[in-house]
C-alpha positions in Angstrom: 2.0 7.9 -6.9 2.0 4.9 -4.6 -1.0 2.9 -3.1 -1.3 3.1 0.6 -3.5 0.4 2.7 -4.5 0.8 6.1 -4.8 -2.9 7.1 -7.0 -1.6 10.2 -9.4 0.1 8.3 -9.6 -2.5 5.4 -12.5 -5.5 6.0 -11.4 -7.4 2.8 -14.3 -6.9 0.9 -11.7 -7.4 -2.4 -13.0 -4.2 -4.5 -9.7 -3.1 -4.9 -8.5 -6.5 -6.1 -10.8 -6.5 -8.9 -10.6 -3.3 -10.2 -6.2 -3.3 -10.0 -5.4 -6.7 -10.2 -1.9 -5.4 -11.9 -1.2 -3.8 -8.4 -3.0 -5.7 -5.6 -3.2 -9.4 -4.9 -4.7 -11.2 -2.4 -3.1 -12.8 1.0 -4.9 -16.2 2.3 -7.4 -14.7 3.9 -8.4 -12.6 1.1 -7.3 -9.3 2.2 -4.9 -6.9 -0.2 -1.7 -6.9 -0.7 0.1 -3.6 -2.3 2.6 -4.4 -5.0 5.8 -2.0 -4.2 6.8 0.6 -5.8 5.1 3.8 -7.8 1.8 2.8 -10.2 2.8 3.4 -13.9 1.2 6.2 -15.2 -1.1 4.1 -17.4 -2.4 2.6 -14.4 -3.3 5.5 -12.6 -7.1 5.8 -13.9 -7.5 2.2 -12.4 -5.8 3.3 -9.0 -8.2 6.5 -8.5 -11.0 4.1 -9.0 -9.8 1.4 -6.6 -9.2 4.5 -4.1 -12.4 5.9 -4.6 -14.6 2.9 -5.0 -12.9 1.7 -1.4 -16.1 1.1 0.8 -13.9 1.4 4.1 -11.9 4.3 2.5 -9.0 1.9 3.2 -6.9 2.7 0.1 -5.2 5.5 -1.0 -2.6 7.3 -3.5 0.4 9.3 -2.2 2.8 11.5 -3.9 6.5 9.9 -4.0 9.0 11.4 -1.5 11.7 13.4 -3.3 15.0 11.2 -3.4 16.5 11.2 0.5 13.1 12.7 1.7 11.5 11.1 4.7 8.5 9.0 3.8 5.1 10.9 4.2 2.5 10.1 7.0 0.7 6.2 6.8 4.4 4.9 5.0 6.0 1.9 6.8 9.0 2.6 9.1 12.2 0.8 7.7 12.9 -2.3 9.8 16.1 -2.7 11.9 18.5 -5.5 9.9 19.0 -8.4 12.7 22.9 -7.3 12.5 21.7 -3.9 14.0 19.0 -5.4 16.3 20.1 -4.7 20.5 21.1 -8.0 21.9 19.4 -8.6 25.6 21.9 -10.4 28.0 
């Protein structure tokens, strides 16, 4: 399971940071930044509580995609590398 944040819905109340500091930290404005990767099984109960207690419903848990599978909705699309970017003349 992975944590996913909807940055548009989040208003930075920081409740999730208090509930799950092992996986979530604050940026300079107090908005959450999620640690990449799956949530370890011992932290899943705390992650579920952070999701349930989010007042703006901006945090959710999603199942891990299978290796090689496309990420589900809400996942960030990979960014093109600088070498793969199109150049304008």
